[in-house]
C-alpha positions as a Markdown table, in Angstrom:
| # | Residue | x | y | z |
|---|---|---|---|---|
| 1 | Ile | -38.3 | -11.5 | 60.6 |
| 2 | Gly | -40.3 | -12.6 | 57.6 |
| 3 | Glu | -38.7 | -11.1 | 54.4 |
| 4 | Thr | -37.9 | -12.5 | 51.0 |
| 5 | Ser | -34.5 | -14.1 | 50.9 |
| 6 | Gly | -34.9 | -17.2 | 48.7 |
| 7 | Trp | -35.6 | -20.4 | 50.5 |
| 8 | Asp | -31.9 | -21.2 | 50.8 |
| 9 | Arg | -30.6 | -17.8 | 51.9 |
| 10 | Leu | -30.5 | -16.0 | 55.2 |
| 11 | Asn | -30.7 | -12.2 | 55.5 |
| 12 | Leu | -28.4 | -10.9 | 58.2 |
| 13 | Gly | -28.3 | -7.2 | 57.5 |
| 14 | Tyr | -30.1 | -4.2 | 56.0 |
| 15 | Lys | -28.9 | -0.7 | 55.0 |
| 16 | Gly | -30.1 | 2.4 | 56.8 |
| 17 | Arg | -32.1 | 5.1 | 55.2 |
| 18 | Leu | -32.5 | 8.9 | 55.2 |
| 19 | Met | -35.2 | 10.9 | 53.3 |
| 20 | Val | -34.9 | 14.6 | 52.7 |
| 21 | Asp | -37.5 | 17.0 | 51.2 |
| 22 | Gly | -36.0 | 20.2 | 49.9 |
| 23 | Arg | -37.8 | 23.4 | 48.8 |
| 24 | Trp | -36.3 | 26.5 | 47.1 |
| 25 | Glu | -38.1 | 29.8 | 46.6 |
| 26 | Gln | -37.2 | 33.1 | 45.0 |
| 27 | Pro | -39.1 | 36.0 | 43.4 |
| 28 | Ser | -40.0 | 35.4 | 39.8 |
| 29 | Ala | -37.5 | 36.6 | 37.2 |
| 30 | His | -37.1 | 36.5 | 33.4 |
| 31 | Ser | -35.6 | 33.3 | 32.2 |
| 32 | Ala | -33.1 | 35.2 | 30.1 |
| 33 | Gly | -31.5 | 36.6 | 33.3 |
| 34 | Arg | -28.1 | 35.6 | 34.5 |
| 35 | Glu | -29.2 | 34.1 | 37.9 |
| 36 | Pro | -30.1 | 30.4 | 38.2 |
| 37 | Gly | -33.7 | 29.6 | 38.7 |
| 38 | Val | -35.1 | 27.6 | 41.6 |
| 39 | Ala | -35.4 | 24.5 | 39.6 |
| 40 | Glu | -31.7 | 24.8 | 38.7 |
| 41 | Arg | -30.8 | 25.3 | 42.4 |
| 42 | Ala | -32.7 | 22.1 | 43.3 |
| 43 | Val | -31.0 | 20.1 | 40.5 |
| 44 | Ala | -27.6 | 21.5 | 41.7 |
| 45 | Phe | -28.4 | 20.2 | 45.2 |
| 46 | Trp | -29.2 | 16.7 | 43.8 |
| 47 | Asn | -26.0 | 16.7 | 41.8 |
| 48 | Ala | -24.0 | 17.7 | 44.9 |
| 49 | Val | -25.6 | 14.9 | 46.9 |
| 50 | Ala | -24.9 | 12.3 | 44.1 |
| 51 | Ala | -21.3 | 13.6 | 43.9 |
| 52 | His | -20.8 | 13.3 | 47.6 |
| 53 | Cys | -22.1 | 9.7 | 47.6 |
| 54 | Ala | -19.8 | 8.8 | 44.7 |
| 55 | Glu | -16.8 | 10.2 | 46.5 |
| 56 | His | -17.7 | 8.3 | 49.7 |
| 57 | Asn | -18.0 | 5.1 | 47.7 |
| 58 | Gln | -14.5 | 5.2 | 46.2 |
| 59 | Gly | -12.7 | 2.0 | 47.2 |
| 60 | Arg | -15.9 | 0.4 | 48.6 |
| 61 | Ala | -16.8 | -2.4 | 46.2 |
| 62 | Arg | -19.8 | -3.9 | 48.1 |
| 63 | Leu | -23.2 | -2.1 | 47.7 |
| 64 | Phe | -23.8 | -2.8 | 51.4 |
| 65 | Asp | -20.9 | -0.5 | 52.2 |
| 66 | Gln | -21.9 | 2.3 | 49.9 |
| 67 | Leu | -24.1 | 5.4 | 50.0 |
| 68 | Leu | -26.9 | 4.8 | 47.5 |
| 69 | Pro | -28.8 | 8.0 | 46.6 |
| 70 | Ser | -32.0 | 8.1 | 44.6 |
| 71 | Leu | -34.1 | 11.1 | 43.3 |
| 72 | Arg | -37.6 | 10.2 | 44.3 |
| 73 | Ala | -39.5 | 13.3 | 43.1 |
| 74 | Ile | -38.9 | 16.8 | 41.6 |
| 75 | Arg | -41.4 | 19.5 | 40.8 |
| 76 | Ser | -41.5 | 23.3 | 40.3 |
| 77 | Gly | -44.0 | 26.0 | 39.8 |
| 78 | Gly | -44.9 | 29.6 | 40.5 |
| 79 | Asp | -47.7 | 32.2 | 40.7 |
| 80 | Gly | -46.1 | 35.0 | 38.7 |
| 81 | Leu | -44.6 | 36.6 | 41.7 |
| 82 | Leu | -42.9 | 33.7 | 43.5 |
| 83 | Glu | -41.1 | 30.7 | 41.9 |
| 84 | Trp | -40.6 | 27.4 | 43.8 |
| 85 | Ala | -39.0 | 24.0 | 43.3 |
| 86 | Glu | -39.3 | 20.9 | 45.5 |
| 87 | Leu | -37.5 | 17.6 | 45.4 |
| 88 | Thr | -37.3 | 14.4 | 47.5 |
| 89 | Ile | -34.2 | 12.4 | 47.9 |
| 90 | Gly | -33.6 | 9.1 | 49.5 |
| 91 | Val | -30.2 | 7.8 | 50.6 |
| 92 | Arg | -29.5 | 4.2 | 51.6 |
| 93 | Leu | -26.8 | 4.2 | 54.4 |
| 94 | Pro | -24.1 | 1.7 | 55.2 |
| 95 | Pro | -23.3 | 0.5 | 58.7 |
| 96 | Gly | -21.2 | 3.0 | 60.7 |
| 97 | Leu | -22.8 | 6.1 | 59.2 |
| 98 | Pro | -25.6 | 7.5 | 61.4 |
| 99 | Pro | -28.4 | 9.2 | 59.4 |
| 100 | Glu | -28.0 | 12.3 | 61.6 |
| 101 | Glu | -24.4 | 12.7 | 60.5 |
| 102 | Leu | -25.4 | 12.5 | 56.8 |
| 103 | Ala | -28.2 | 15.0 | 57.4 |
| 104 | Arg | -25.7 | 17.5 | 58.7 |
| 105 | Thr | -23.5 | 16.9 | 55.6 |
| 106 | Leu | -26.5 | 17.4 | 53.3 |
| 107 | Glu | -27.4 | 20.6 | 55.1 |
| 108 | Ser | -23.8 | 21.8 | 54.5 |
| 109 | Leu | -24.0 | 21.0 | 50.8 |
| 110 | Ala | -27.2 | 23.0 | 50.5 |
| 111 | Glu | -25.6 | 26.0 | 52.2 |
| 112 | Arg | -22.5 | 25.7 | 50.0 |
| 113 | Ile | -24.6 | 25.7 | 46.8 |
| 114 | Gly | -26.3 | 28.9 | 47.9 |
| 115 | Gly | -29.9 | 30.0 | 47.6 |
| 116 | Asp | -30.2 | 32.2 | 50.7 |
| 117 | Gly | -30.0 | 35.9 | 50.9 |
| 118 | Pro | -30.1 | 38.8 | 48.4 |
| 119 | Thr | -29.5 | 38.0 | 44.8 |
| 120 | Glu | -29.5 | 41.1 | 42.6 |
| 121 | His | -32.4 | 42.9 | 44.2 |
| 122 | Arg | -34.2 | 39.6 | 45.0 |
| 123 | Ala | -34.2 | 37.2 | 47.9 |
| 124 | Ala | -33.8 | 33.4 | 47.5 |
| 125 | Ser | -34.3 | 30.8 | 50.2 |
| 126 | His | -34.2 | 27.1 | 50.8 |
| 127 | Ala | -35.3 | 24.7 | 53.5 |
| 128 | Leu | -34.6 | 21.0 | 54.0 |
| 129 | Arg | -36.7 | 18.6 | 56.0 |
| 130 | Phe | -35.3 | 15.2 | 57.0 |
| 131 | His | -37.4 | 12.2 | 57.9 |
| 132 | Asp | -37.3 | 8.4 | 58.1 |
| 133 | Leu | -33.9 | 8.4 | 59.8 |
| 134 | Cys | -33.1 | 4.7 | 60.1 |
| 135 | Pro | -29.6 | 3.4 | 60.9 |
| 136 | Ala | -28.2 | 0.3 | 59.2 |
| 137 | Tyr | -28.1 | -3.0 | 61.0 |
| 138 | Gln | -26.1 | -6.1 | 60.7 |
| 139 | Ala | -26.7 | -9.2 | 62.8 |
| 140 | Asp | -24.2 | -11.7 | 64.1 |
| 141 | Lys | -24.1 | -14.9 | 62.1 |
| 142 | Asn | -22.5 | -17.0 | 64.9 |
| 143 | Thr | -25.7 | -17.7 | 66.9 |
| 144 | Pro | -27.9 | -20.7 | 67.6 |
| 145 | Leu | -30.7 | -19.2 | 65.6 |
| 146 | Val | -28.5 | -18.9 | 62.4 |
| 147 | Arg | -27.1 | -22.4 | 62.9 |
| 148 | Ala | -30.6 | -23.8 | 63.2 |
| 149 | Phe | -31.6 | -22.3 | 59.9 |
| 150 | Leu | -28.4 | -23.4 | 58.2 |
| 151 | Lys | -29.2 | -27.0 | 59.2 |
| 152 | Gly | -32.7 | -26.5 | 58.0 |
| 153 | Val | -31.6 | -25.5 | 54.5 |
| 154 | Arg | -29.2 | -28.4 | 54.3 |
| 155 | Ala | -31.9 | -30.8 | 55.5 |
| 156 | Ala | -34.1 | -29.6 | 52.7 |
| 157 | Gly | -31.4 | -30.3 | 50.1 |
| 158 | Gly | -30.0 | -26.8 | 49.7 |
| 159 | Thr | -26.6 | -25.1 | 50.1 |
| 160 | Pro | -27.2 | -22.2 | 52.5 |
| 161 | Gly | -25.8 | -18.7 | 52.0 |
| 162 | Phe | -26.0 | -15.3 | 53.6 |
| 163 | Leu | -27.3 | -12.0 | 52.3 |
| 164 | Leu | -26.8 | -8.4 | 53.2 |
| 165 | Lys | -29.7 | -6.3 | 51.8 |
| 166 | Thr | -29.6 | -2.8 | 50.3 |
| 167 | Gly | -33.1 | -2.0 | 51.5 |
| 168 | Thr | -34.5 | -1.7 | 55.1 |
| 169 | Ser | -36.8 | -3.8 | 57.1 |
| 170 | Asp | -38.2 | -4.3 | 60.6 |
| 171 | Met | -34.8 | -5.7 | 61.6 |
| 172 | Asn | -33.4 | -2.2 | 61.5 |
| 173 | Val | -35.8 | -1.3 | 64.3 |
| 174 | Val | -36.3 | -4.4 | 66.4 |
| 175 | Gly | -32.7 | -5.7 | 66.1 |
| 176 | Pro | -31.2 | -3.0 | 68.3 |
| 177 | Ala | -34.2 | -2.9 | 70.6 |
| 178 | Trp | -34.5 | -6.6 | 71.2 |
| 179 | Gly | -30.8 | -7.3 | 71.5 |
| 180 | Cys | -31.2 | -11.0 | 70.7 |
| 181 | Pro | -30.2 | -13.3 | 67.8 |
| 182 | Ile | -32.1 | -12.3 | 64.7 |
| 183 | Leu | -32.3 | -13.0 | 61.0 |
| 184 | Ala | -34.7 | -12.5 | 58.1 |
| 185 | Tyr | -36.0 | -15.4 | 56.1 |
| 186 | Gly | -38.6 | -16.1 | 53.5 |
| 187 | Pro | -39.2 | -17.5 | 50.0 |
| 188 | Gly | -39.2 | -15.2 | 47.0 |
| 189 | Asp | -36.9 | -13.0 | 45.0 |
| 190 | Ser | -36.2 | -9.8 | 46.8 |
| 191 | Ala | -35.1 | -8.1 | 43.5 |
| 192 | Leu | -38.8 | -8.2 | 42.6 |
| 193 | Asp | -40.0 | -6.6 | 45.9 |
| 194 | His | -42.4 | -3.6 | 45.3 |
| 195 | Thr | -42.6 | -4.4 | 41.6 |
| 196 | Pro | -45.5 | -5.6 | 39.4 |
| 197 | Asp | -43.6 | -8.9 | 39.0 |
| 198 | Glu | -43.4 | -9.7 | 42.8 |
| 199 | His | -44.5 | -13.3 | 43.4 |
| 200 | Val | -43.6 | -16.5 | 45.2 |
| 201 | Glu | -43.4 | -19.9 | 43.6 |
| 202 | Ile | -45.4 | -22.6 | 45.3 |
| 203 | Ala | -42.6 | -25.1 | 45.3 |
| 204 | Glu | -40.2 | -22.6 | 46.9 |
| 205 | Tyr | -42.9 | -21.6 | 49.4 |
| 206 | Leu | -43.3 | -25.3 | 50.5 |
| 207 | Arg | -39.5 | -25.8 | 50.8 |
| 208 | Ala | -39.3 | -22.7 | 53.0 |
| 209 | Ile | -41.9 | -24.1 | 55.3 |
| 210 | Asp | -39.8 | -27.2 | 55.7 |
| 211 | Val | -36.8 | -25.1 | 56.5 |
| 212 | Leu | -38.7 | -23.0 | 59.0 |
| 213 | Gln | -40.2 | -26.1 | 60.7 |
| 214 | Tyr | -36.8 | -27.8 | 61.0 |
| 215 | Ala | -35.2 | -24.6 | 62.4 |
| 216 | Leu | -37.9 | -24.1 | 65.0 |
| 217 | Glu | -37.7 | -27.7 | 66.1 |
| 218 | Gln | -33.9 | -27.3 | 66.5 |
| 219 | Ile | -34.3 | -24.1 | 68.6 |
| 220 | Cys | -36.8 | -25.8 | 70.9 |
| 221 | Leu | -34.7 | -28.8 | 71.6 |
């Protein structure tokens, strides 16, 4: 798989991902009232998700083994009769935690926070929509493919190393489907992916070509 790793590093794994869109609604009320507004309910849900992830991460030092939540968007509004709040949360998942299992946990958190049923002559409701359910994947490093790339890096004058990425890639999908040796490789700094500073240095690009050529020749022997 072509992905940034640095010319002397091999990517062997990617975290999974789960996205959730939440919406809270309730009839409009005076802001001086005692009940929480819909925006507060949405924020309470985000806080509960972040707290759940922090609890899960206790004793897990590697980012690859942790739940990594991110608040992607939040907005609220109303028309004078109905108030609403929406948010989007993304969570990066470690191996061994199916996204479906986390989705059930998040649904339970939303129910526990409240927001459904009568609230002092009014009715509040919430709905969660889960999408982009993608399990984590970690490839075996003891394969002819990996050994060929290790030799390629050494032949180009480098000291090879392995990476486990906190993002996701095509490997998450095709790795389980293909059931064959797999890795991700490519020049560039993955920390700059999807940023205005994303770039590849020509010298590193050329070295990566040498590594790839050497590895392919080894595999074809």
